[in-house]
N, CA, C, O and the ligand as a Tripos MOL2 file, in Angstrom:
@<TRIPOS>MOLECULE
protein
  281   279    71     0     0
PROTEIN
NO_CHARGES

@<TRIPOS>ATOM
      1 N          13.9660   -6.7160    2.1340 N.3       1 MET1
      2 CA         12.7840   -6.6640    2.9940 C.3       1 MET1
      3 C          11.8030   -5.6330    2.4630 C.2       1 MET1
      4 O          12.2040   -4.5640    2.0020 O.2       1 MET1
      5 N          10.5470   -5.9470    2.5270 N.am      2 THR2
      6 CA          9.5490   -4.9820    2.0790 C.3       2 THR2
      7 C           9.0190   -4.2080    3.2750 C.2       2 THR2
      8 O           9.0060   -4.6880    4.4080 O.2       2 THR2
      9 N           8.5890   -3.0100    2.9800 N.am      3 ARG3
     10 CA          8.0790   -2.1380    4.0120 C.3       3 ARG3
     11 C           6.6600   -1.7210    3.6500 C.2       3 ARG3
     12 O           6.4010   -1.3730    2.4980 O.2       3 ARG3
     13 N           5.7480   -1.7470    4.5920 N.am      4 ALA4
     14 CA          4.3740   -1.3240    4.3380 C.3       4 ALA4
     15 C           4.0560   -0.1180    5.2100 C.2       4 ALA4
     16 O           4.1970   -0.1740    6.4320 O.2       4 ALA4
     17 N           3.6320    0.9620    4.5880 N.am      5 THR5
     18 CA          3.2610    2.1510    5.3450 C.3       5 THR5
     19 C           1.9400    2.6900    4.8170 C.2       5 THR5
     20 O           1.6540    2.5950    3.6240 O.2       5 THR5
     21 N           1.1430    3.2550    5.7080 N.am      6 ALA6
     22 CA         -0.1410    3.8160    5.3030 C.3       6 ALA6
     23 C           0.0330    5.2760    4.9060 C.2       6 ALA6
     24 O           0.7670    6.0250    5.5490 O.2       6 ALA6
     25 N          -0.6470    5.6630    3.8490 N.am      7 HIS7
     26 CA         -0.5800    7.0360    3.3610 C.3       7 HIS7
     27 C          -1.9730    7.4920    2.9920 C.2       7 HIS7
     28 O          -2.8610    6.6790    2.7360 O.2       7 HIS7
     29 N          -2.1580    8.8120    2.9680 N.am      8 ARG8
     30 CA         -3.4100    9.3410    2.4540 C.3       8 ARG8
     31 C          -3.1430    9.7390    1.0030 C.2       8 ARG8
     32 O          -2.2110   10.4890    0.7100 O.2       8 ARG8
     33 N          -3.9750    9.2250    0.1060 N.am      9 ALA9
     34 CA         -3.7420    9.4500   -1.3210 C.3       9 ALA9
     35 C          -3.9260   10.9170   -1.6850 C.2       9 ALA9
     36 O          -4.8880   11.5530   -1.2560 O.2       9 ALA9
     37 N          -3.0010   11.4510   -2.4760 N.am     10 ARG10
     38 CA         -3.1230   12.8280   -2.9450 C.3      10 ARG10
     39 C          -3.6230   12.8510   -4.3790 C.2      10 ARG10
     40 O          -4.1030   13.8750   -4.8660 O.2      10 ARG10
     41 N          -3.5050   11.7140   -5.0490 N.am     11 LYS11
     42 CA         -4.0510   11.6030   -6.4050 C.3      11 LYS11
     43 C          -4.6280   10.1970   -6.5440 C.2      11 LYS11
     44 O          -4.4190    9.3380   -5.6870 O.2      11 LYS11
     45 N          -5.3610    9.9760   -7.6430 N.am     12 GLU12
     46 CA         -5.9630    8.6520   -7.8250 C.3      12 GLU12
     47 C          -4.8980    7.5900   -8.0330 C.2      12 GLU12
     48 O          -3.8910    7.8200   -8.7030 O.2      12 GLU12
     49 N          -5.1330    6.4390   -7.4550 N.am     13 ARG13
     50 CA         -4.2470    5.2970   -7.6300 C.3      13 ARG13
     51 C          -5.1190    4.0840   -7.8770 C.2      13 ARG13
     52 O          -6.3360    4.1300   -7.6950 O.2      13 ARG13
     53 N          -4.4880    2.9990   -8.2910 N.am     14 ARG14
     54 CA         -5.2410    1.7730   -8.4750 C.3      14 ARG14
     55 C          -4.6970    0.7340   -7.5190 C.2      14 ARG14
     56 O          -3.4850    0.5470   -7.4060 O.2      14 ARG14
     57 N          -5.6040    0.0590   -6.8320 N.am     15 CYS15
     58 CA         -5.1910   -1.0030   -5.9290 C.3      15 CYS15
     59 C          -4.6240   -2.1450   -6.7620 C.2      15 CYS15
     60 O          -5.2540   -2.5970   -7.7180 O.2      15 CYS15
     61 N          -3.4490   -2.6040   -6.4020 N.am     16 SER16
     62 CA         -2.8170   -3.6560   -7.1990 C.3      16 SER16
     63 C          -3.4560   -5.0110   -6.9160 C.2      16 SER16
     64 O          -3.1750   -5.9900   -7.6070 O.2      16 SER16
     65 N          -4.3050   -5.0670   -5.9120 N.am     17 ASP17
     66 CA         -4.9350   -6.3300   -5.5600 C.3      17 ASP17
     67 C          -6.3220   -6.4450   -6.2040 C.2      17 ASP17
     68 O          -6.5290   -7.2820   -7.0820 O.2      17 ASP17
     69 N          -7.2720   -5.6050   -5.7690 N.am     18 CYS18
     70 CA         -8.6430   -5.7180   -6.2990 C.3      18 CYS18
     71 C          -8.8740   -4.8120   -7.5060 C.2      18 CYS18
     72 O          -9.9350   -4.8790   -8.1260 O.2      18 CYS18
     73 N          -7.8930   -3.9600   -7.8560 N.am     19 ARG19
     74 CA         -7.9570   -3.1080   -9.0500 C.3      19 ARG19
     75 C          -8.9430   -1.9600   -8.9290 C.2      19 ARG19
     76 O          -9.2260   -1.2850   -9.9180 O.2      19 ARG19
     77 N          -9.4720   -1.7260   -7.7320 N.am     20 ARG20
     78 CA        -10.3880   -0.6000   -7.6610 C.3      20 ARG20
     79 C          -9.5840    0.6890   -7.5330 C.2      20 ARG20
     80 O          -8.4030    0.6690   -7.1860 O.2      20 ARG20
     81 N         -10.2440    1.8070   -7.8190 N.am     21 THR21
     82 CA         -9.5680    3.0930   -7.7580 C.3      21 THR21
     83 C          -9.5170    3.5860   -6.3200 C.2      21 THR21
     84 O         -10.5220    3.5870   -5.6090 O.2      21 THR21
     85 N          -8.3380    3.9990   -5.9120 N.am     22 ILE22
     86 CA         -8.1640    4.6230   -4.6030 C.3      22 ILE22
     87 C          -8.2660    6.1170   -4.8560 C.2      22 ILE22
     88 O          -7.4550    6.6830   -5.5890 O.2      22 ILE22
     89 N          -9.2540    6.7540   -4.2550 N.am     23 LYS23
     90 CA         -9.5090    8.1700   -4.5500 C.3      23 LYS23
     91 C          -8.6800    9.0780   -3.6400 C.2      23 LYS23
     92 O          -8.2910    8.6850   -2.5400 O.2      23 LYS23
     93 N          -8.4150   10.3060   -4.1180 N.am     24 PRO24
     94 CA         -7.6810   11.2570   -3.2790 C.3      24 PRO24
     95 C          -8.3880   11.4180   -1.9260 C.2      24 PRO24
     96 O          -9.6110   11.5440   -1.8670 O.2      24 PRO24
     97 N          -7.6250   11.4120   -0.8720 N.am     25 GLY25
     98 CA         -8.1880   11.5390    0.4730 C.3      25 GLY25
     99 C          -8.3520   10.2100    1.1720 C.2      25 GLY25
    100 O          -8.4440   10.1550    2.3980 O.2      25 GLY25
    101 N          -8.3910    9.1250    0.3920 N.am     26 GLU26
    102 CA         -8.4910    7.7990    1.0070 C.3      26 GLU26
    103 C          -7.1430    7.3600    1.5570 C.2      26 GLU26
    104 O          -6.0890    7.7310    1.0400 O.2      26 GLU26
    105 N          -7.2000    6.5680    2.6070 N.am     27 VAL27
    106 CA         -5.9690    6.0190    3.1630 C.3      27 VAL27
    107 C          -5.7060    4.6780    2.4810 C.2      27 VAL27
    108 O          -6.6130    3.8620    2.3190 O.2      27 VAL27
    109 N          -4.4710    4.4660    2.0900 N.am     28 TYR28
    110 CA         -4.0920    3.2080    1.4420 C.3      28 TYR28
    111 C          -2.7440    2.7800    1.9990 C.2      28 TYR28
    112 O          -2.0680    3.5500    2.6810 O.2      28 TYR28
    113 N          -2.3630    1.5560    1.7060 N.am     29 VAL29
    114 CA         -1.0690    1.0520    2.1720 C.3      29 VAL29
    115 C          -0.1100    0.9770    0.9920 C.2      29 VAL29
    116 O          -0.4250    0.4010   -0.0500 O.2      29 VAL29
    117 N           1.0540    1.5630    1.1730 N.am     30 ARG30
    118 CA          2.0770    1.5310    0.1300 C.3      30 ARG30
    119 C           3.1400    0.5160    0.5420 C.2      30 ARG30
    120 O           3.6740    0.5710    1.6500 O.2      30 ARG30
    121 N           3.4320   -0.4000   -0.3590 N.am     31 HIS31
    122 CA          4.4580   -1.4030   -0.1130 C.3      31 HIS31
    123 C           5.6830   -1.0330   -0.9370 C.2      31 HIS31
    124 O           5.5720   -0.7360   -2.1260 O.2      31 HIS31
    125 N           6.8160   -1.0510   -0.3190 N.am     32 VAL32
    126 CA          8.0520   -0.6700   -1.0010 C.3      32 VAL32
    127 C           9.1270   -1.7130   -0.7280 C.2      32 VAL32
    128 O           9.2880   -2.1720    0.4030 O.2      32 VAL32
    129 N           9.8560   -2.0810   -1.7690 N.am     33 ALA33
    130 CA         11.0240   -2.9460   -1.6020 C.3      33 ALA33
    131 C          12.2020   -2.2780   -2.3030 C.2      33 ALA33
    132 O          12.0590   -1.7700   -3.4150 O.2      33 ALA33
    133 N          13.3450   -2.2770   -1.6680 N.am     34 SER34
    134 CA         14.5250   -1.6940   -2.3000 C.3      34 SER34
    135 C          15.0110   -2.6350   -3.4040 C.2      34 SER34
    136 O          14.6430   -3.8100   -3.4150 O.2      34 SER34
    137 N          15.8320   -2.1350   -4.3320 N.am     35 PRO35
    138 CA         16.2920   -2.9800   -5.4490 C.3      35 PRO35
    139 C          16.9550   -4.2720   -4.9640 C.2      35 PRO35
    140 O          17.6110   -4.3050   -3.9240 O.2      35 PRO35
    141 N          16.7650   -5.3200   -5.7400 N.am     36 ASN36
    142 CA         17.3600   -6.6370   -5.4520 C.3      36 ASN36
    143 C          16.8960   -7.2610   -4.1540 C.2      36 ASN36
    144 O          17.6780   -7.8840   -3.4370 O.2      36 ASN36
    145 N          15.6350   -7.0940   -3.8600 N.am     37 ASP37
    146 CA         15.0740   -7.7070   -2.6690 C.3      37 ASP37
    147 C          14.9410   -9.2160   -2.9050 C.2      37 ASP37
    148 O          14.3220   -9.6290   -3.8850 O.2      37 ASP37
    149 N          15.5030  -10.0300   -2.0380 N.am     38 PRO38
    150 CA         15.4460  -11.4870   -2.2600 C.3      38 PRO38
    151 C          14.0240  -12.0550   -2.2170 C.2      38 PRO38
    152 O          13.7480  -13.0840   -2.8340 O.2      38 PRO38
    153 N          13.1210  -11.3880   -1.4900 N.am     39 ASP39
    154 CA         11.7370  -11.8770   -1.4170 C.3      39 ASP39
    155 C          10.9500  -11.5620   -2.6770 C.2      39 ASP39
    156 O          10.0900  -12.3380   -3.0940 O.2      39 ASP39
    157 N          11.2480  -10.4290   -3.2770 N.am     40 VAL40
    158 CA         10.4760   -9.9720   -4.4270 C.3      40 VAL40
    159 C          11.1500  -10.3570   -5.7420 C.2      40 VAL40
    160 O          10.4670  -10.6150   -6.7340 O.2      40 VAL40
    161 N          12.4830  -10.3970   -5.7590 N.am     41 GLY41
    162 CA         13.2040  -10.7210   -6.9800 C.3      41 GLY41
    163 C          13.1980   -9.5750   -7.9720 C.2      41 GLY41
    164 O          13.2680   -9.7910   -9.1820 O.2      41 GLY41
    165 N          13.1140   -8.3780   -7.4670 N.am     42 ASN42
    166 CA         13.0490   -7.1930   -8.3270 C.3      42 ASN42
    167 C          14.4460   -6.6620   -8.6310 C.2      42 ASN42
    168 O          15.3950   -6.8930   -7.8810 O.2      42 ASN42
    169 N          14.5510   -5.9360   -9.7610 N.am     43 GLU43
    170 CA         15.8390   -5.3180  -10.0790 C.3      43 GLU43
    171 C          15.8840   -3.8770   -9.6070 C.2      43 GLU43
    172 O          16.8800   -3.4250   -9.0420 O.2      43 GLU43
    173 N          14.7950   -3.1610   -9.8440 N.am     44 GLY44
    174 CA         14.7420   -1.7620   -9.4170 C.3      44 GLY44
    175 C          13.8270   -1.6060   -8.2210 C.2      44 GLY44
    176 O          13.3870   -2.5840   -7.6160 O.2      44 GLY44
    177 N          13.5500   -0.3550   -7.8940 N.am     45 TRP45
    178 CA         12.6230   -0.1180   -6.7870 C.3      45 TRP45
    179 C          11.2790   -0.7040   -7.1350 C.2      45 TRP45
    180 O          10.8500   -0.6350   -8.2870 O.2      45 TRP45
    181 N          10.6160   -1.2710   -6.1710 N.am     46 TRP46
    182 CA          9.3290   -1.9210   -6.3710 C.3      46 TRP46
    183 C           8.3360   -1.3060   -5.4160 C.2      46 TRP46
    184 O           8.5730   -1.2180   -4.2120 O.2      46 TRP46
    185 N           7.2160   -0.8810   -5.9760 N.am     47 ARG47
    186 CA          6.1910   -0.2500   -5.1460 C.3      47 ARG47
    187 C           4.8360   -0.7540   -5.5750 C.2      47 ARG47
    188 O           4.6020   -1.0100   -6.7560 O.2      47 ARG47
    189 N           3.9470   -0.8960   -4.6190 N.am     48 LEU48
    190 CA          2.5610   -1.0910   -5.0050 C.3      48 LEU48
    191 C           1.6310   -0.4690   -3.9850 C.2      48 LEU48
    192 O           1.9890   -0.2640   -2.8250 O.2      48 LEU48
    193 N           0.4320   -0.1760   -4.4490 N.am     49 SER49
    194 CA         -0.5720    0.4380   -3.5920 C.3      49 SER49
    195 C          -1.6540   -0.5880   -3.2990 C.2      49 SER49
    196 O          -2.0160   -1.4000   -4.1500 O.2      49 SER49
    197 N          -2.1490   -0.5320   -2.0980 N.am     50 GLU50
    198 CA         -3.1840   -1.4790   -1.6720 C.3      50 GLU50
    199 C          -4.2810   -0.6710   -0.9850 C.2      50 GLU50
    200 O          -4.0010    0.1220   -0.0860 O.2      50 GLU50
    201 N          -5.5300   -0.8710   -1.4080 N.am     51 CYS51
    202 CA         -6.6160   -0.0910   -0.8220 C.3      51 CYS51
    203 C          -6.9020   -0.5580    0.6070 C.2      51 CYS51
    204 O          -6.4480   -1.6200    1.0330 O.2      51 CYS51
    205 N          -7.6590    0.2540    1.3290 N.am     52 ALA52
    206 CA         -7.9380   -0.0360    2.7360 C.3      52 ALA52
    207 C          -8.6470   -1.3820    2.9050 C.2      52 ALA52
    208 O          -8.3700   -2.1160    3.8530 O.2      52 ALA52
    209 N          -9.5600   -1.7050    1.9890 N.am     53 ASP53
    210 CA        -10.2960   -2.9650    2.0960 C.3      53 ASP53
    211 C          -9.3530   -4.1610    2.0160 C.2      53 ASP53
    212 O          -9.4500   -5.0970    2.8100 O.2      53 ASP53
    213 N          -8.4430   -4.1210    1.0520 N.am     54 CYS54
    214 CA         -7.5080   -5.2320    0.8950 C.3      54 CYS54
    215 C          -6.5320   -5.2780    2.0700 C.2      54 CYS54
    216 O          -6.1600   -6.3560    2.5320 O.2      54 CYS54
    217 N          -6.1240   -4.1160    2.5430 N.am     55 ALA55
    218 CA         -5.1970   -4.0740    3.6720 C.3      55 ALA55
    219 C          -5.8510   -4.7180    4.8940 C.2      55 ALA55
    220 O          -5.2130   -5.4850    5.6150 O.2      55 ALA55
    221 N          -7.1250   -4.4010    5.1210 N.am     56 ARG56
    222 CA         -7.8280   -4.9920    6.2610 C.3      56 ARG56
    223 C          -7.9600   -6.5010    6.0870 C.2      56 ARG56
    224 O          -7.7860   -7.2640    7.0370 O.2      56 ARG56
    225 N          -8.2680   -6.9200    4.8680 N.am     57 ARG57
    226 CA         -8.4420   -8.3420    4.5920 C.3      57 ARG57
    227 C          -7.1340   -9.0990    4.8450 C.2      57 ARG57
    228 O          -7.1490  -10.2680    5.2320 O.2      57 ARG57
    229 N          -6.0180   -8.4300    4.6260 N.am     58 CYS58
    230 CA         -4.7160   -9.0760    4.7950 C.3      58 CYS58
    231 C          -4.1360   -8.8220    6.1870 C.2      58 CYS58
    232 O          -2.9500   -9.0630    6.4150 O.2      58 CYS58
    233 N          -4.9540   -8.3420    7.1080 N.am     59 GLY59
    234 CA         -4.4960   -8.1760    8.4770 C.3      59 GLY59
    235 C          -3.6680   -6.9320    8.7270 C.2      59 GLY59
    236 O          -2.9380   -6.8540    9.7150 O.2      59 GLY59
    237 N          -3.7800   -5.9440    7.8200 N.am     60 ARG60
    238 CA         -3.0420   -4.7020    8.0140 C.3      60 ARG60
    239 C          -3.9750   -3.5560    8.3730 C.2      60 ARG60
    240 O          -3.6500   -2.3890    8.1560 O.2      60 ARG60
    241 N          -5.1300   -3.8920    8.9210 N.am     61 GLY61
    242 CA         -6.1130   -2.8710    9.2780 C.3      61 GLY61
    243 C          -5.5800   -1.8560   10.2690 C.2      61 GLY61
    244 O          -5.9640   -0.6860   10.2590 O.2      61 GLY61
    245 N          -4.6940   -2.3220   11.1180 N.am     62 GLU62
    246 CA         -4.1410   -1.4370   12.1450 C.3      62 GLU62
    247 C          -3.4040   -0.2450   11.5250 C.2      62 GLU62
    248 O          -3.5060    0.8850   12.0020 O.2      62 GLU62
    249 N          -2.6640   -0.5250   10.4550 N.am     63 LEU63
    250 CA         -1.9560    0.5490    9.7430 C.3      63 LEU63
    251 C          -2.9470    1.6030    9.2550 C.2      63 LEU63
    252 O          -2.7310    2.8070    9.3920 O.2      63 LEU63
    253 N          -4.0350    1.1060    8.6830 N.am     64 ILE64
    254 CA         -5.0620    1.9930    8.1330 C.3      64 ILE64
    255 C          -5.6990    2.8310    9.2310 C.2      64 ILE64
    256 O          -5.8120    4.0500    9.0980 O.2      64 ILE64
    257 N          -6.1150    2.1840   10.3130 N.am     65 GLU65
    258 CA         -6.8060    2.9070   11.3800 C.3      65 GLU65
    259 C          -5.8970    3.9550   12.0010 C.2      65 GLU65
    260 O          -6.3370    5.0620   12.3140 O.2      65 GLU65
    261 N          -4.6280    3.6060   12.1790 N.am     66 THR66
    262 CA         -3.6940    4.5550   12.7810 C.3      66 THR66
    263 C          -3.5450    5.7910   11.9010 C.2      66 THR66
    264 O          -3.5320    6.9170   12.3970 O.2      66 THR66
    265 N          -3.4350    5.5740   10.5990 N.am     67 ARG67
    266 CA         -3.2480    6.6880    9.6650 C.3      67 ARG67
    267 C          -4.5390    7.4780    9.5250 C.2      67 ARG67
    268 O          -4.5140    8.7060    9.4400 O.2      67 ARG67
    269 N          -5.6560    6.7820    9.5010 N.am     68 ALA68
    270 CA         -6.9390    7.4480    9.3090 C.3      68 ALA68
    271 C          -7.2610    8.3650   10.4790 C.2      68 ALA68
    272 O          -7.9370    9.3800   10.3150 O.2      68 ALA68
    273 N          -6.7730    8.0020   11.6610 N.am     69 ALA69
    274 CA         -7.0550    8.7960   12.8570 C.3      69 ALA69
    275 C          -6.1630   10.0320   12.9210 C.2      69 ALA69
    276 O          -6.4720   10.9850   13.6370 O.2      69 ALA69
    277 N          -5.0670   10.0210   12.1830 N.am     70 ALA70
    278 CA         -4.0990   11.1300   12.2750 C.3      70 ALA70
    279 C          -4.6190   12.3790   11.5570 C.2      70 ALA70
    280 O          -3.9390   13.4050   11.5330 O.2      70 ALA70
    281 ZN         -8.0130   -3.4160   -3.0310 Zn       71 ZN71
@<TRIPOS>BOND
     1     1     2 1
     2     2     3 1
     3     3     4 2
     4     3     5 am
     5     5     6 1
     6     6     7 1
     7     7     8 2
     8     7     9 am
     9     9    10 1
    10    10    11 1
    11    11    12 2
    12    11    13 am
    13    13    14 1
    14    14    15 1
    15    15    16 2
    16    15    17 am
    17    17    18 1
    18    18    19 1
    19    19    20 2
    20    19    21 am
    21    21    22 1
    22    22    23 1
    23    23    24 2
    24    23    25 am
    25    25    26 1
    26    26    27 1
    27    27    28 2
    28    27    29 am
    29    29    30 1
    30    30    31 1
    31    31    32 2
    32    31    33 am
    33    33    34 1
    34    34    35 1
    35    35    36 2
    36    35    37 am
    37    37    38 1
    38    38    39 1
    39    39    40 2
    40    39    41 am
    41    41    42 1
    42    42    43 1
    43    43    44 2
    44    43    45 am
    45    45    46 1
    46    46    47 1
    47    47    48 2
    48    47    49 am
    49    49    50 1
    50    50    51 1
    51    51    52 2
    52    51    53 am
    53    53    54 1
    54    54    55 1
    55    55    56 2
    56    55    57 am
    57    57    58 1
    58    58    59 1
    59    59    60 2
    60    59    61 am
    61    61    62 1
    62    62    63 1
    63    63    64 2
    64    63    65 am
    65    65    66 1
    66    66    67 1
    67    67    68 2
    68    67    69 am
    69    69    70 1
    70    70    71 1
    71    71    72 2
    72    71    73 am
    73    73    74 1
    74    74    75 1
    75    75    76 2
    76    75    77 am
    77    77    78 1
    78    78    79 1
    79    79    80 2
    80    79    81 am
    81    81    82 1
    82    82    83 1
    83    83    84 2
    84    83    85 am
    85    85    86 1
    86    86    87 1
    87    87    88 2
    88    87    89 am
    89    89    90 1
    90    90    91 1
    91    91    92 2
    92    91    93 am
    93    93    94 1
    94    94    95 1
    95    95    96 2
    96    95    97 am
    97    97    98 1
    98    98    99 1
    99    99   100 2
   100    99   101 am
   101   101   102 1
   102   102   103 1
   103   103   104 2
   104   103   105 am
   105   105   106 1
   106   106   107 1
   107   107   108 2
   108   107   109 am
   109   109   110 1
   110   110   111 1
   111   111   112 2
   112   111   113 am
   113   113   114 1
   114   114   115 1
   115   115   116 2
   116   115   117 am
   117   117   118 1
   118   118   119 1
   119   119   120 2
   120   119   121 am
   121   121   122 1
   122   122   123 1
   123   123   124 2
   124   123   125 am
   125   125   126 1
   126   126   127 1
   127   127   128 2
   128   127   129 am
   129   129   130 1
   130   130   131 1
   131   131   132 2
   132   131   133 am
   133   133   134 1
   134   134   135 1
   135   135   136 2
   136   135   137 am
   137   137   138 1
   138   138   139 1
   139   139   140 2
   140   139   141 am
   141   141   142 1
   142   142   143 1
   143   143   144 2
   144   143   145 am
   145   145   146 1
   146   146   147 1
   147   147   148 2
   148   147   149 am
   149   149   150 1
   150   150   151 1
   151   151   152 2
   152   151   153 am
   153   153   154 1
   154   154   155 1
   155   155   156 2
   156   155   157 am
   157   157   158 1
   158   158   159 1
   159   159   160 2
   160   159   161 am
   161   161   162 1
   162   162   163 1
   163   163   164 2
   164   163   165 am
   165   165   166 1
   166   166   167 1
   167   167   168 2
   168   167   169 am
   169   169   170 1
   170   170   171 1
   171   171   172 2
   172   171   173 am
   173   173   174 1
   174   174   175 1
   175   175   176 2
   176   175   177 am
   177   177   178 1
   178   178   179 1
   179   179   180 2
   180   179   181 am
   181   181   182 1
   182   182   183 1
   183   183   184 2
   184   183   185 am
   185   185   186 1
   186   186   187 1
   187   187   188 2
   188   187   189 am
   189   189   190 1
   190   190   191 1
   191   191   192 2
   192   191   193 am
   193   193   194 1
   194   194   195 1
   195   195   196 2
   196   195   197 am
   197   197   198 1
   198   198   199 1
   199   199   200 2
   200   199   201 am
   201   201   202 1
   202   202   203 1
   203   203   204 2
   204   203   205 am
   205   205   206 1
   206   206   207 1
   207   207   208 2
   208   207   209 am
   209   209   210 1
   210   210   211 1
   211   211   212 2
   212   211   213 am
   213   213   214 1
   214   214   215 1
   215   215   216 2
   216   215   217 am
   217   217   218 1
   218   218   219 1
   219   219   220 2
   220   219   221 am
   221   221   222 1
   222   222   223 1
   223   223   224 2
   224   223   225 am
   225   225   226 1
   226   226   227 1
   227   227   228 2
   228   227   229 am
   229   229   230 1
   230   230   231 1
   231   231   232 2
   232   231   233 am
   233   233   234 1
   234   234   235 1
   235   235   236 2
   236   235   237 am
   237   237   238 1
   238   238   239 1
   239   239   240 2
   240   239   241 am
   241   241   242 1
   242   242   243 1
   243   243   244 2
   244   243   245 am
   245   245   246 1
   246   246   247 1
   247   247   248 2
   248   247   249 am
   249   249   250 1
   250   250   251 1
   251   251   252 2
   252   251   253 am
   253   253   254 1
   254   254   255 1
   255   255   256 2
   256   255   257 am
   257   257   258 1
   258   258   259 1
   259   259   260 2
   260   259   261 am
   261   261   262 1
   262   262   263 1
   263   263   264 2
   264   263   265 am
   265   265   266 1
   266   266   267 1
   267   267   268 2
   268   267   269 am
   269   269   270 1
   270   270   271 1
   271   271   272 2
   272   271   273 am
   273   273   274 1
   274   274   275 1
   275   275   276 2
   276   275   277 am
   277   277   278 1
   278   278   279 1
   279   279   280 2
@<TRIPOS>SUBSTRUCTURE
     1 MET1         2 RESIDUE 1 A MET
     2 THR2         6 RESIDUE 1 A THR
     3 ARG3        10 RESIDUE 1 A ARG
     4 ALA4        14 RESIDUE 1 A ALA
     5 THR5        18 RESIDUE 1 A THR
     6 ALA6        22 RESIDUE 1 A ALA
     7 HIS7        26 RESIDUE 1 A HIS
     8 ARG8        30 RESIDUE 1 A ARG
     9 ALA9        34 RESIDUE 1 A ALA
    10 ARG10       38 RESIDUE 1 A ARG
    11 LYS11       42 RESIDUE 1 A LYS
    12 GLU12       46 RESIDUE 1 A GLU
    13 ARG13       50 RESIDUE 1 A ARG
    14 ARG14       54 RESIDUE 1 A ARG
    15 CYS15       58 RESIDUE 1 A CYS
    16 SER16       62 RESIDUE 1 A SER
    17 ASP17       66 RESIDUE 1 A ASP
    18 CYS18       70 RESIDUE 1 A CYS
    19 ARG19       74 RESIDUE 1 A ARG
    20 ARG20       78 RESIDUE 1 A ARG
    21 THR21       82 RESIDUE 1 A THR
    22 ILE22       86 RESIDUE 1 A ILE
    23 LYS23       90 RESIDUE 1 A LYS
    24 PRO24       94 RESIDUE 1 A PRO
    25 GLY25       98 RESIDUE 1 A GLY
    26 GLU26      102 RESIDUE 1 A GLU
    27 VAL27      106 RESIDUE 1 A VAL
    28 TYR28      110 RESIDUE 1 A TYR
    29 VAL29      114 RESIDUE 1 A VAL
    30 ARG30      118 RESIDUE 1 A ARG
    31 HIS31      122 RESIDUE 1 A HIS
    32 VAL32      126 RESIDUE 1 A VAL
    33 ALA33      130 RESIDUE 1 A ALA
    34 SER34      134 RESIDUE 1 A SER
    35 PRO35      138 RESIDUE 1 A PRO
    36 ASN36      142 RESIDUE 1 A ASN
    37 ASP37      146 RESIDUE 1 A ASP
    38 PRO38      150 RESIDUE 1 A PRO
    39 ASP39      154 RESIDUE 1 A ASP
    40 VAL40      158 RESIDUE 1 A VAL
    41 GLY41      162 RESIDUE 1 A GLY
    42 ASN42      166 RESIDUE 1 A ASN
    43 GLU43      170 RESIDUE 1 A GLU
    44 GLY44      174 RESIDUE 1 A GLY
    45 TRP45      178 RESIDUE 1 A TRP
    46 TRP46      182 RESIDUE 1 A TRP
    47 ARG47      186 RESIDUE 1 A ARG
    48 LEU48      190 RESIDUE 1 A LEU
    49 SER49      194 RESIDUE 1 A SER
    50 GLU50      198 RESIDUE 1 A GLU
    51 CYS51      202 RESIDUE 1 A CYS
    52 ALA52      206 RESIDUE 1 A ALA
    53 ASP53      210 RESIDUE 1 A ASP
    54 CYS54      214 RESIDUE 1 A CYS
    55 ALA55      218 RESIDUE 1 A ALA
    56 ARG56      222 RESIDUE 1 A ARG
    57 ARG57      226 RESIDUE 1 A ARG
    58 CYS58      230 RESIDUE 1 A CYS
    59 GLY59      234 RESIDUE 1 A GLY
    60 ARG60      238 RESIDUE 1 A ARG
    61 GLY61      242 RESIDUE 1 A GLY
    62 GLU62      246 RESIDUE 1 A GLU
    63 LEU63      250 RESIDUE 1 A LEU
    64 ILE64      254 RESIDUE 1 A ILE
    65 GLU65      258 RESIDUE 1 A GLU
    66 THR66      262 RESIDUE 1 A THR
    67 ARG67      266 RESIDUE 1 A ARG
    68 ALA68      270 RESIDUE 1 A ALA
    69 ALA69      274 RESIDUE 1 A ALA
    70 ALA70      278 RESIDUE 1 A ALA
    71 ZN71       281 GROUP 0 **** ****
């Protein structure tokens, strides 16, 4: 199973979806799957970063707003 959590970036990252740079201080969504996830088909830990725009477009805006307000 994959897990999506919102974080505030401490260093620059690249959105794995639109490829734009996520700057320090921006809130982004981190997706994590443990090794051998049947949905992802990964062998090791799998992580990706998703910028706020893409998260909102994919219906995860709530995660962003909750984190941004904290
Ligand atoms: Zn993006």
